[in-house]
C-alpha positions in Angstrom: 19.9 31.1 30.4 17.4 33.8 31.4 17.3 32.5 34.9 21.1 32.5 35.2 21.4 36.0 33.6 18.7 37.6 35.7 19.8 36.1 39.0 23.5 36.2 38.5 24.2 38.9 41.1 22.0 37.2 43.6 23.8 33.9 42.9 27.3 35.5 43.3 26.3 37.0 46.7 24.8 33.7 47.8 28.0 31.8 46.9 30.0 34.0 49.3 27.3 33.8 51.9 27.3 30.0 51.7 30.9 29.8 53.0 30.0 32.1 55.9 26.9 30.1 56.9 28.8 26.8 56.6 31.1 28.2 59.3 28.2 29.1 61.5 28.3 32.8 60.7 26.1 35.3 58.9 26.8 38.3 56.6 24.1 41.0 56.3 26.3 43.4 54.3 26.1 41.6 50.9 23.2 43.5 49.5 24.6 46.9 50.5 27.9 45.8 49.0 26.2 45.4 45.6 24.8 48.9 45.8 28.1 50.4 47.0 30.3 48.8 44.4 27.9 49.5 41.5 27.6 53.2 42.2 31.4 53.4 42.8 32.1 51.9 39.4 29.6 54.1 37.7 31.0 57.3 39.4 34.6 56.4 38.5 33.6 55.7 34.9 31.8 59.0 34.8 35.1 60.7 35.8 36.9 59.0 32.9 38.5 56.2 34.9 39.0 53.1 32.7 36.3 50.5 33.6 38.9 47.8 34.3 40.6 50.0 36.9 37.2 50.9 38.3 36.2 47.3 38.6 39.6 46.4 40.2 39.2 49.2 42.8 35.6 48.1 43.6 36.7 44.4 44.0 39.7 45.5 46.2 37.5 47.6 48.4 34.9 45.0 48.7 37.4 42.3 49.7 39.0 44.8 52.1 35.7 45.6 53.8 35.0 41.9 54.2 38.4 41.3 55.6 37.9 44.2 58.1 34.5 42.8 59.2 36.0 39.3 59.7 38.9 40.8 61.7 36.5 42.6 64.0 34.4 39.5 64.5 37.4 37.4 65.3 39.6 39.6 67.5 36.8 41.6 69.2 34.7 38.4 69.7 31.6 40.2 68.6 28.5 38.5 67.1 28.7 38.4 63.3 25.0 39.6 63.1 25.8 42.9 64.8 29.1 43.5 63.0 27.8 42.8 59.5 24.6 44.8 60.3 26.9 47.8 61.0 28.7 47.0 57.8 25.4 47.0 55.9 24.5 50.5 57.2 28.0 51.8 56.5 28.2 50.6 52.9 24.6 51.7 52.1 25.4 55.1 53.5 28.7 55.4 51.6 26.9 54.5 48.4 24.2 57.2 48.9 26.9 59.7 49.7 28.5 59.0 46.3 25.2 59.6 44.5 21.5 59.5 45.2 20.7 59.0 41.6 21.3 56.2 39.1 24.4 56.8 37.1 24.5 55.4 33.5 27.8 53.9 32.4 28.8 55.1 29.0 32.1 53.6 27.7 32.8 51.7 24.6 34.9 49.1 26.4 32.3 48.6 29.0 29.6 48.2 26.4 31.7 45.5 24.7 32.0 43.6 28.0 28.3 43.9 28.6 27.4 42.6 25.2 29.8 39.7 25.2 28.3 36.2 25.1 29.6 32.7 24.6 27.0 31.0 22.4 23.9 31.1 24.6 25.7 32.3 27.8 25.7 36.0 28.5 28.7 37.5 30.3 26.8 37.7 33.6 25.9 34.0 33.5 29.5 33.1 32.6 30.8 35.0 35.7 28.3 33.3 37.9 29.1 29.8 36.6 32.9 30.2 36.7 32.7 31.5 40.3 30.4 28.6 41.2 32.9 26.1 39.8 35.8 27.7 41.7 33.7 27.9 44.9 32.9 24.1 44.7 36.5 23.3 44.2 37.5 25.6 47.1 34.9 24.1 49.5 35.4 20.4 48.6 39.1 20.0 47.7 41.1 22.5 49.7 42.2 22.7 53.4 40.5 26.0 53.6 37.2 24.4 52.7 37.6 21.5 55.0 38.5 23.9 57.8 35.2 25.9 57.2 33.2 22.7 57.5 35.1 21.8 60.7 34.4 25.2 62.3 30.7 25.0 61.4 30.5 21.5 62.8 32.2 22.2 66.2 34.5 25.2 66.6 36.0 24.0 69.8 36.9 20.6 68.2 38.5 22.5 65.3 40.6 24.5 67.7 41.7 21.4 69.6 42.7 19.8 66.2 45.0 22.7 65.6 43.1 24.1 62.7 43.6 27.9 61.9 40.1 28.9 63.0 40.8 32.6 63.4 42.6 33.0 60.1 40.0 31.0 58.3 37.1 33.1 59.7 38.8 36.3 58.6 39.4 34.9 55.1 35.9 33.6 54.6 34.4 37.1 55.3 36.9 38.5 52.9 35.7 35.9 50.4 32.1 36.9 51.0 33.1 40.6 50.5 34.8 39.7 47.2 31.8 37.7 46.0 29.3 40.4 46.8 31.5 43.1 45.2 31.7 40.9 42.1 27.9 40.7 42.3 28.0 44.5 42.2 30.2 44.4 39.1 27.7 41.9 37.5 24.9 44.3 38.4 26.5 47.1 36.4 27.1 44.7 33.4 23.4 43.7 33.6 22.0 47.2 33.8 24.8 49.3 32.4 24.4 51.6 35.4 25.2 52.0 39.1 22.6 52.5 41.8 23.3 52.9 45.5 20.0 51.4 46.3 20.7 48.2 44.3 20.6 45.0 46.4 18.2 46.4 49.0 17.0 43.4 51.0 18.9 41.1 48.7 20.8 39.7 51.8 17.6 38.1 52.9 17.1 36.5 49.4 20.6 35.3 49.5 20.1 33.7 52.9 16.9 32.1 51.6 18.7 30.7 48.6 21.5 29.2 50.7 19.0 27.6 53.1 16.7 26.3 50.4 19.9 24.9 48.8 20.3 22.7 51.8 22.9 24.5 53.9 22.1 24.4 57.7 22.0 27.8 59.4 23.8 26.2 62.3 26.7 25.5 60.0 28.8 22.4 59.2 26.4 20.9 56.6 25.7 22.0 53.1 27.1 22.3 49.6 27.8 25.2 47.3 26.1 23.5 44.4 22.9 23.4 46.5 23.0 27.2 46.5 22.7 27.2 42.7 19.5 25.1 43.1 18.2 27.6 45.7 18.9 30.6 43.4 17.2 28.9 40.5 14.1 28.1 42.7 13.8 31.7 43.8 14.2 32.8 40.1 11.5 30.4 39.0 9.1 31.6 41.7 9.7 35.2 40.7 9.2 34.4 37.0 6.0 32.5 37.6 4.4 35.3 39.6 5.6 37.9 37.0 4.2 36.1 34.0 1.0 35.2 35.8 0.2 38.9 35.5 -2.6 39.3 38.1 -0.5 39.0 41.2 1.4 41.8 43.0 5.2 41.5 43.0 5.0 41.2 46.8 3.6 37.7 46.4 7.2 36.8 45.5 8.3 37.6 49.0 5.3 35.8 50.5 6.1 32.7 48.5 9.8 32.8 49.3 9.1 33.4 53.0 6.7 30.4 53.1 9.2 28.2 51.3 12.0 29.3 53.5 10.0 28.4 56.6 9.2 25.0 55.2 12.9 24.3 54.6 13.9 25.5 58.0 11.3 23.2 59.7 12.5 20.3 57.4 16.1 20.9 58.5 15.0 20.9 62.1 13.2 17.6 61.6 16.2 16.0 59.9 18.5 17.1 62.6 16.2 15.8 65.3 16.0 12.4 63.5 19.8 12.2 63.2 20.3 12.9 66.9 17.6 10.2 67.7 19.3 7.6 65.6 
């Protein structure tokens, strides 16, 4: 439960990123989205806006930004790396414009949500697991999910089959924006505050979680449930290094980088073996 609670916002961002990578894309804006939505919610709450309305505004803006990035990628035929990199700088800058300082959220209703738990499951873990279940269903049992796999496998073949490639690409970036903004909401529930610097470099951790979970960076192969495994592996590495006590926290990044390299090489070997057969 501690692993799920402490890594819930990473897990939510990774879920949205899984769909993007399955389609052969990338989204570097997920970490900045967490910081932007968290500080936006905190600022609105500080100005006496009801937390539910603040959360709805943050989720709507996050989904809209993702939709906009997907639209630019599709209609301007620009590389997702460059477009989402620009989105990352834009969102991080907007968050810092809202506030350079951490803003504590003080509201009775928000405190009640933050303290809610279902037996052993805190609210952050509940949000993560519910989103995971919905994402698995969406990926495996809907035309939208099957189209994503087809695009990642061979985009030209998907177009020739008459699949809505452009519309699906725009929607999956909107989905990624929604998941990362929901991760920002979860961050505020976890810390009872908003911080524009939250989620810094988290996009790289999310990519690592997706790849370690078995999703190919080239797209077309992977499973959302594997992302859960990847998130838990990263959480275990961080916990081991933290409780060991004598190692710097930077060893977490070193361990994750080495593990990610191993999985990328393993994926390459498996792909080579499949082509040979």
